[in-house]
TORPA-4810 file (N, C-alpha, C, O; in nm, 3 decimals):
<nodes>
NODE_1_0.082_-0.119_0.000_0.000_0.000_0.000_0.087_0.126_0.000_0.054_0.225_-0.066_X
NODE_2_0.196_0.122_0.072_0.283_0.238_0.081_0.336_0.279_-0.056_0.341_0.398_-0.088_X
NODE_3_0.376_0.182_-0.138_0.429_0.216_-0.270_0.319_0.271_-0.360_0.346_0.359_-0.442_X
NODE_4_0.197_0.220_-0.346_0.085_0.274_-0.423_0.060_0.419_-0.385_0.036_0.504_-0.471_X
NODE_5_0.065_0.447_-0.255_0.043_0.584_-0.209_0.155_0.677_-0.251_0.133_0.797_-0.271_X
NODE_6_0.276_0.624_-0.265_0.386_0.706_-0.315_0.355_0.761_-0.453_0.396_0.873_-0.486_X
NODE_7_0.283_0.686_-0.533_0.247_0.728_-0.669_0.112_0.799_-0.672_0.100_0.906_-0.732_X
NODE_8_0.011_0.742_-0.608_-0.126_0.791_-0.620_-0.178_0.868_-0.500_-0.294_0.909_-0.498_X
NODE_9_-0.096_0.889_-0.400_-0.142_0.949_-0.276_-0.150_1.100_-0.277_-0.155_1.162_-0.170_X
NODE_10_-0.152_1.160_-0.393_-0.158_1.305_-0.405_-0.291_1.345_-0.469_-0.329_1.291_-0.573_X
NODE_11_-0.360_1.439_-0.407_-0.490_1.487_-0.456_-0.482_1.530_-0.602_-0.568_1.495_-0.682_X
NODE_12_-0.379_1.605_-0.637_-0.370_1.661_-0.772_-0.349_1.552_-0.877_-0.403_1.561_-0.987_X
NODE_13_-0.271_1.451_-0.843_-0.249_1.339_-0.935_-0.383_1.272_-0.966_-0.415_1.245_-1.082_X
NODE_14_-0.461_1.246_-0.862_-0.590_1.180_-0.881_-0.686_1.266_-0.962_-0.763_1.214_-1.042_X
NODE_15_-0.682_1.397_-0.941_-0.771_1.485_-1.018_-0.731_1.492_-1.165_-0.817_1.498_-1.252_X
NODE_16_-0.603_1.489_-1.193_-0.558_1.485_-1.333_-0.606_1.356_-1.399_-0.660_1.358_-1.509_X
NODE_17_-0.587_1.244_-1.330_-0.633_1.115_-1.385_-0.784_1.116_-1.404_-0.833_1.070_-1.507_X
NODE_18_-0.857_1.168_-1.307_-1.004_1.179_-1.319_-1.041_1.258_-1.443_-1.127_1.216_-1.521_X
NODE_19_-0.977_1.373_-1.462_-1.010_1.458_-1.575_-0.975_1.393_-1.709_-1.046_1.412_-1.808_X
NODE_20_-0.868_1.316_-1.712_-0.832_1.246_-1.835_-0.938_1.141_-1.868_-0.979_1.127_-1.984_X
NODE_21_-0.982_1.068_-1.767_-1.074_0.956_-1.789_-1.216_1.003_-1.816_-1.278_0.961_-1.913_X
NODE_22_-1.267_1.091_-1.731_-1.409_1.124_-1.737_-1.442_1.253_-1.810_-1.556_1.273_-1.853_X
NODE_23_-1.344_1.343_-1.825_-1.369_1.468_-1.896_-1.295_1.474_-2.029_-1.310_1.570_-2.104_X
NODE_24_-1.215_1.372_-2.059_-1.145_1.366_-2.186_-1.035_1.470_-2.202_-0.994_1.500_-2.314_X
NODE_25_-0.987_1.525_-2.091_-0.883_1.626_-2.100_-0.750_1.561_-2.137_-0.719_1.449_-2.095_X
NODE_26_-0.671_1.635_-2.217_-0.543_1.579_-2.260_-0.434_1.684_-2.277_-0.322_1.650_-2.314_X
NODE_27_-0.465_1.811_-2.250_-0.364_1.915_-2.265_-0.350_1.996_-2.136_-0.440_1.999_-2.052_X
NODE_28_-0.236_2.059_-2.124_-0.206_2.142_-2.007_-0.316_2.247_-1.987_-0.366_2.264_-1.875_X
NODE_29_-0.354_2.316_-2.093_-0.457_2.418_-2.084_-0.591_2.364_-2.037_-0.661_2.428_-1.960_X
NODE_30_-0.626_2.245_-2.084_-0.752_2.184_-2.040_-0.748_2.150_-1.892_-0.847_2.169_-1.821_X
NODE_31_-0.635_2.101_-1.844_-0.623_2.068_-1.701_-0.634_2.194_-1.615_-0.691_2.191_-1.506_X
NODE_32_-0.579_2.305_-1.664_-0.587_2.431_-1.589_-0.730_2.480_-1.572_-0.759_2.555_-1.479_X
NODE_33_-0.820_2.438_-1.660_-0.959_2.482_-1.654_-1.043_2.403_-1.554_-1.162_2.431_-1.539_X
NODE_34_-0.985_2.307_-1.488_-1.060_2.227_-1.390_-1.112_2.314_-1.277_-1.050_2.415_-1.242_X
NODE_35_-1.224_2.275_-1.221_-1.289_2.353_-1.115_-1.201_2.371_-0.992_-1.217_2.469_-0.919_X
NODE_36_-1.108_2.280_-0.969_-1.023_2.287_-0.849_-0.914_2.394_-0.857_-0.850_2.424_-0.756_X
NODE_37_-0.893_2.453_-0.974_-0.799_2.563_-0.994_-0.657_2.530_-0.946_-0.604_2.593_-0.855_X
NODE_38_-0.599_2.430_-1.010_-0.464_2.388_-0.977_-0.363_2.495_-1.023_-0.374_2.547_-1.134_X
NODE_39_-0.267_2.526_-0.939_-0.162_2.622_-0.975_-0.076_2.563_-1.087_-0.058_2.442_-1.096_X
NODE_40_-0.024_2.651_-1.172_0.052_2.606_-1.288_0.176_2.525_-1.250_0.208_2.427_-1.317_X
NODE_41_0.245_2.565_-1.144_0.366_2.492_-1.105_0.331_2.353_-1.053_0.405_2.257_-1.075_X
NODE_42_0.219_2.341_-0.983_0.175_2.210_-0.933_0.135_2.121_-1.049_0.171_2.003_-1.053_X
NODE_43_0.060_2.176_-1.144_0.018_2.098_-1.261_0.140_2.046_-1.337_0.146_1.928_-1.369_X
NODE_44_0.234_2.133_-1.365_0.354_2.090_-1.439_0.429_1.980_-1.363_0.474_1.883_-1.424_X
NODE_45_0.441_1.996_-1.233_0.509_1.896_-1.152_0.435_1.762_-1.153_0.498_1.657_-1.169_X
NODE_46_0.303_1.765_-1.137_0.227_1.639_-1.131_0.223_1.569_-1.266_0.226_1.446_-1.272_X
NODE_47_0.215_1.646_-1.375_0.221_1.583_-1.508_0.356_1.515_-1.528_0.363_1.405_-1.581_X
NODE_48_0.464_1.582_-1.485_0.597_1.522_-1.495_0.606_1.397_-1.409_0.667_1.297_-1.450_X
NODE_49_0.547_1.400_-1.290_0.547_1.283_-1.202_0.471_1.168_-1.267_0.519_1.054_-1.268_X
NODE_50_0.353_1.196_-1.320_0.274_1.091_-1.386_0.350_1.031_-1.504_0.344_0.910_-1.527_X
NODE_51_0.420_1.115_-1.577_0.499_1.064_-1.689_0.617_0.981_-1.640_0.642_0.873_-1.694_X
NODE_52_0.688_1.029_-1.539_0.805_0.955_-1.489_0.765_0.823_-1.423_0.843_0.728_-1.422_X
NODE_53_0.644_0.817_-1.368_0.595_0.694_-1.306_0.533_0.599_-1.410_0.493_0.488_-1.375_X
NODE_54_0.525_0.642_-1.534_0.474_0.556_-1.640_0.323_0.546_-1.647_0.270_0.450_-1.704_X
NODE_55_0.252_0.644_-1.590_0.105_0.641_-1.596_0.051_0.715_-1.717_-0.063_0.694_-1.757_X
NODE_56_0.132_0.803_-1.775_0.090_0.870_-1.896_0.210_0.897_-1.985_0.325_0.891_-1.941_X
NODE_57_0.180_0.926_-2.110_0.282_0.964_-2.206_0.253_1.106_-2.252_0.140_1.154_-2.245_X
NODE_58_0.357_1.172_-2.299_0.345_1.309_-2.348_0.396_1.310_-2.491_0.501_1.254_-2.522_X
NODE_59_0.319_1.376_-2.580_0.360_1.387_-2.720_0.329_1.527_-2.770_0.239_1.594_-2.719_X
NODE_60_0.403_1.571_-2.870_0.377_1.700_-2.932_0.241_1.692_-3.001_0.211_1.595_-3.070_X
NODE_61_0.159_1.794_-2.980_0.025_1.798_-3.038_0.034_1.811_-3.189_0.124_1.875_-3.243_X
NODE_62_-0.062_1.750_-3.256_-0.064_1.753_-3.402_-0.093_1.893_-3.455_-0.045_1.930_-3.562_X
NODE_63_-0.171_1.971_-3.382_-0.214_2.102_-3.431_-0.118_2.217_-3.397_-0.126_2.324_-3.457_X
NODE_64_-0.028_2.195_-3.301_0.061_2.304_-3.258_0.186_2.244_-3.195_0.178_2.171_-3.096_X
NODE_65_0.302_2.276_-3.251_0.427_2.215_-3.205_0.468_2.257_-3.064_0.550_2.190_-3.001_X
NODE_66_0.413_2.368_-3.015_0.449_2.413_-2.880_0.353_2.358_-2.775_0.363_2.393_-2.657_X
NODE_67_0.261_2.272_-2.817_0.161_2.215_-2.725_0.183_2.064_-2.715_0.222_1.999_-2.812_X
NODE_68_0.155_2.010_-2.596_0.169_1.867_-2.575_0.033_1.806_-2.544_-0.054_1.872_-2.488_X
NODE_69_0.018_1.681_-2.580_-0.101_1.605_-2.541_-0.055_1.490_-2.452_0.054_1.435_-2.469_X
NODE_70_-0.140_1.456_-2.359_-0.111_1.350_-2.262_-0.211_1.237_-2.282_-0.330_1.262_-2.303_X
NODE_71_-0.162_1.114_-2.275_-0.246_0.996_-2.289_-0.209_0.897_-2.178_-0.093_0.888_-2.137_X
NODE_72_-0.309_0.824_-2.132_-0.283_0.721_-2.031_-0.210_0.604_-2.092_-0.238_0.564_-2.205_X
NODE_73_-0.117_0.548_-2.018_-0.055_0.422_-2.054_-0.143_0.310_-1.996_-0.244_0.338_-1.931_X
NODE_74_-0.106_0.187_-2.020_-0.182_0.076_-1.961_-0.177_0.082_-1.808_-0.275_0.049_-1.741_X
NODE_75_-0.064_0.123_-1.755_-0.053_0.140_-1.610_-0.151_0.248_-1.562_-0.212_0.232_-1.456_X
NODE_76_-0.166_0.354_-1.637_-0.263_0.458_-1.604_-0.406_0.410_-1.616_-0.490_0.443_-1.532_X
NODE_77_-0.433_0.332_-1.720_-0.567_0.275_-1.739_-0.605_0.188_-1.619_-0.722_0.183_-1.581_X
NODE_78_-0.507_0.121_-1.561_-0.533_0.036_-1.444_-0.576_0.114_-1.320_-0.623_0.054_-1.223_X
NODE_79_-0.562_0.246_-1.322_-0.607_0.326_-1.207_-0.757_0.357_-1.213_-0.813_0.404_-1.114_X
NODE_80_-0.821_0.333_-1.324_-0.962_0.370_-1.340_-1.052_0.306_-1.234_-1.135_0.377_-1.177_X
NODE_81_-1.039_0.176_-1.203_-1.124_0.121_-1.096_-1.101_0.189_-0.961_-1.194_0.204_-0.882_X
NODE_82_-0.979_0.230_-0.934_-0.947_0.299_-0.808_-1.017_0.435_-0.804_-1.076_0.472_-0.703_X
NODE_83_-1.009_0.507_-0.914_-1.072_0.639_-0.922_-1.224_0.627_-0.907_-1.286_0.707_-0.838_X
NODE_84_-1.282_0.526_-0.971_-1.426_0.503_-0.959_-1.464_0.477_-0.814_-1.560_0.535_-0.763_X
NODE_85_-1.390_0.393_-0.747_-1.420_0.362_-0.606_-1.408_0.486_-0.518_-1.491_0.507_-0.429_X
NODE_86_-1.308_0.568_-0.542_-1.293_0.691_-0.465_-1.409_0.787_-0.491_-1.458_0.852_-0.398_X
NODE_87_-1.453_0.796_-0.616_-1.567_0.881_-0.649_-1.693_0.833_-0.579_-1.767_0.913_-0.521_X
NODE_88_-1.719_0.703_-0.583_-1.839_0.648_-0.521_-1.834_0.663_-0.369_-1.935_0.695_-0.307_X
NODE_89_-1.718_0.640_-0.311_-1.705_0.657_-0.166_-1.731_0.803_-0.128_-1.801_0.832_-0.031_X
NODE_90_-1.673_0.895_-0.206_-1.690_1.037_-0.178_-1.835_1.083_-0.188_-1.881_1.162_-0.105_X
NODE_91_-1.906_1.034_-0.288_-2.046_1.076_-0.302_-2.133_1.018_-0.191_-2.238_1.073_-0.159_X
NODE_92_-2.091_0.908_-0.135_-2.167_0.846_-0.026_-2.141_0.915_0.107_-2.232_0.929_0.189_X
NODE_93_-2.017_0.958_0.131_-1.979_1.004_0.264_-1.944_1.152_0.276_-1.927_1.202_0.387_X
NODE_94_-1.933_1.223_0.165_-1.887_1.362_0.171_-1.972_1.449_0.078_-2.025_1.401_-0.023_X
NODE_95_-1.986_1.576_0.112_-2.052_1.665_0.017_-1.959_1.686_-0.102_-1.854_1.750_-0.088_X
NODE_96_-1.994_1.635_-0.215_-1.908_1.640_-0.332_-1.992_1.661_-0.456_-2.112_1.633_-0.456_X
NODE_97_-1.930_1.708_-0.561_-2.000_1.732_-0.686_-1.948_1.634_-0.790_-1.830_1.637_-0.827_X
NODE_98_-2.035_1.548_-0.836_-2.004_1.455_-0.944_-2.114_1.470_-1.048_-2.231_1.484_-1.013_X
NODE_99_-2.077_1.467_-1.173_-2.177_1.476_-1.279_-2.287_1.372_-1.254_-2.258_1.254_-1.240_X
NODE_100_-2.413_1.416_-1.247_-2.522_1.323_-1.214_-2.532_1.206_-1.313_-2.563_1.094_-1.272_X
NODE_101_-2.508_1.231_-1.440_-2.513_1.124_-1.539_-2.405_1.020_-1.516_-2.429_0.900_-1.528_X
NODE_102_-2.285_1.066_-1.484_-2.174_0.975_-1.455_-2.203_0.896_-1.329_-2.180_0.775_-1.324_X
NODE_103_-2.253_0.963_-1.225_-2.284_0.895_-1.100_-2.389_0.787_-1.122_-2.375_0.676_-1.071_X
NODE_104_-2.493_0.819_-1.198_-2.598_0.720_-1.227_-2.541_0.602_-1.304_-2.576_0.487_-1.277_X
NODE_105_-2.453_0.630_-1.399_-2.389_0.524_-1.478_-2.306_0.432_-1.387_-2.313_0.310_-1.400_X
NODE_106_-2.229_0.490_-1.298_-2.145_0.411_-1.208_-2.229_0.329_-1.111_-2.196_0.213_-1.082_X
NODE_107_-2.335_0.388_-1.061_-2.420_0.318_-0.965_-2.502_0.207_-1.032_-2.532_0.106_-0.969_X
NODE_108_-2.537_0.227_-1.158_-2.618_0.127_-1.230_-2.537_0.004_-1.267_-2.590_-0.107_-1.270_X
NODE_109_-2.410_0.023_-1.295_-2.327_-0.091_-1.335_-2.181_-0.054_-1.332_-2.121_-0.020_-1.434_X
NODE_110_-2.124_-0.061_-1.215_-1.986_-0.018_-1.195_-1.889_-0.092_-1.286_-1.805_-0.030_-1.351_X
NODE_111_-1.900_-0.223_-1.293_-1.805_-0.302_-1.373_-1.814_-0.265_-1.521_-1.711_-0.251_-1.587_X
NODE_112_-1.934_-0.249_-1.572_-1.952_-0.213_-1.712_-1.897_-0.073_-1.739_-1.837_-0.048_-1.844_X
NODE_113_-1.918_0.018_-1.646_-1.869_0.155_-1.662_-1.716_0.157_-1.660_-1.654_0.224_-1.743_X
NODE_114_-1.655_0.084_-1.568_-1.509_0.077_-1.561_-1.455_0.023_-1.693_-1.359_0.077_-1.748_X
NODE_115_-1.515_-0.083_-1.742_-1.471_-0.142_-1.870_-1.483_-0.041_-1.984_-1.393_-0.031_-2.067_X
NODE_116_-1.593_0.031_-1.988_-1.616_0.132_-2.093_-1.508_0.240_-2.090_-1.451_0.274_-2.194_X
NODE_117_-1.479_0.294_-1.972_-1.381_0.402_-1.963_-1.239_0.351_-1.986_-1.155_0.425_-2.037_X
NODE_118_-1.211_0.228_-1.949_-1.080_0.171_-1.980_-1.064_0.153_-2.131_-0.959_0.182_-2.186_X
NODE_119_-1.169_0.105_-2.196_-1.165_0.087_-2.342_-1.144_0.223_-2.411_-1.062_0.233_-2.502_X
NODE_120_-1.216_0.325_-2.367_-1.202_0.458_-2.426_-1.060_0.512_-2.408_-1.003_0.570_-2.501_X
NODE_121_-1.003_0.493_-2.289_-0.867_0.541_-2.264_-0.766_0.470_-2.353_-0.672_0.531_-2.403_X
NODE_122_-0.785_0.340_-2.371_-0.695_0.263_-2.460_-0.708_0.311_-2.604_-0.607_0.326_-2.673_X
NODE_123_-0.830_0.335_-2.649_-0.853_0.382_-2.786_-0.790_0.519_-2.806_-0.731_0.546_-2.911_X
NODE_124_-0.803_0.604_-2.708_-0.746_0.739_-2.717_-0.594_0.731_-2.721_-0.530_0.809_-2.792_X
NODE_125_-0.536_0.640_-2.645_-0.391_0.624_-2.643_-0.337_0.580_-2.778_-0.224_0.614_-2.815_X
NODE_126_-0.417_0.505_-2.852_-0.374_0.455_-2.982_-0.399_0.555_-3.094_-0.342_0.542_-3.203_X
NODE_127_-0.483_0.654_-3.068_-0.521_0.750_-3.172_-0.406_0.843_-3.210_-0.422_0.929_-3.296_X
</nodes>
């Protein structure tokens, strides 16, 4: 558990992964627009951490050479069930805001939803 927390035990890391999976975000600018208002230095550091830990890859964007896009690796895709469980726990025990459609989807069939979002992340990584 300690080694898992060394990688995933940071709020900002989990929010970046959440945004990649459920909001389809893949660029620095998109991550900055998140409701949590992450500072630019923290975002840059956490993206570098996720890349160095092998949870995502960074590539030059097709539309602009000065922009990068981020995609989940298979190791990153494996975090989706963890993120889902944290979201469900949070909505049960804490005042939190989760998209009602996503929450309904997760509550109706967690396993199917996890599979769907893992498939989407894999497809996006190959695109």
